[in-house]
N, C-alpha and C positions, 0 to 999 in steps of 0.2 A: 167872399169874393177873392180874397188873397190866396196865393198858392197854399195848398194843404197836402201834406205828404200822404196821410192815410186815405183821404178822398181821391187823390190821384191814383193810388194803387187800386182802389175799388173801381175807379173809372177805367183803368187799364184792363183789369180783369173782365169787366163787362164788355169792353170793346173786343178783346181777344176771344172771349167766349162767343160773341156774336160771329166772329170769323171762323171759329172752330165748330162748325155744325156737326152734330152727332156726338159730341163729348158728353159723358155722363155726369161730370162734376158740375158744381154750381159756381157762378162767379163769386159769390160770397165766400165759399170755402176756399177758392183759389186766392182771393185777396187775403184772407186770414193766413193761408199758408205762406204767401209772400211776406207779409208783415212779421210772421214768426221767424221766417228765414232771415229777414233783415235784423231782427233783434238778436239772432244767434251769430251774426257776423262779428269778426274781430272789430274792436272799437275804432281802430284807425281807418277802417273802410267805410263805416257808417256815415261820417260827415260828408265826404265827397259824393257818395251815392245819393244821400239826401239832398245835397245842393244841386246835383245834376237833375234829379227828379223834380225838384221845385222849379228849376229853370225850364224844364220840359212842360210843366204845368202852366207856367206864366207865359210861355211863348205865344200862344194864340191870342192873348189879351191885346197884343199890339194891333192885330188886324180885326179881330172879332169882338173885342171888348170884354171877353170872358176867358177865364182860365180853362185849361183842358178838362178838368173834372166837371165843369158846368156846360160843356158842349154836348149836343146830341151825339148818339153813338156813331152815326155816319161821318160826322166831322172828326170825331176822335180817331176813327179808323184811317181817315185821310192823313191826319197828322202823324199817326204812328207809322203808317206805310211810308210816308215821306222821310221820316227819320230813319226808318229801317233801310232805306235805299240811299241815304245821305252819303256824300263823299267824305264827310267828316267822321273819322273813326270813333270818337267818343259818343257821338249820336247813335251810331250803329251798335256800339257795345251796350249802351243803355237799353235799347230796345231788345237786343238779344238776351240780356239779363232778365228783363221782365217777361218776355215771351217764353223763355225756357222754363222759368218757374211756374208761370200761369198754365202753360200747355201741359206740363208735367202733372200739375194738380187736376186739371180738367179731365185728362185722359187716364188718370191712375185707376187701378182696378177697384179700389174701395171708394174713391171719390170723397173721402172724409179726412182730408188733410186740414190742419189748422188748429 
């Protein structure tokens, strides 16, 4: 029930894959690609990105009693879309980071990142 980084990445991949109709890649491969990209980031970038992601995961627990990764896909998309349109820059940057990597993986020619 607590915020969970890998589970949040998987939930983000599932939600964005649902939004990206027609993509050849799988949400599982996209999540693996994002997690591998995260592990390849410079060490000084990983803690703030992990913290922001865990905050994103915990955010719906205030109103819905469950973290992001435990919500149904439609509610995940609502939260993601709200953060994507947020007037708060770091919220938009976080969604841009995840959307870019996930969409890249979903629409890549081989669909086999990870």
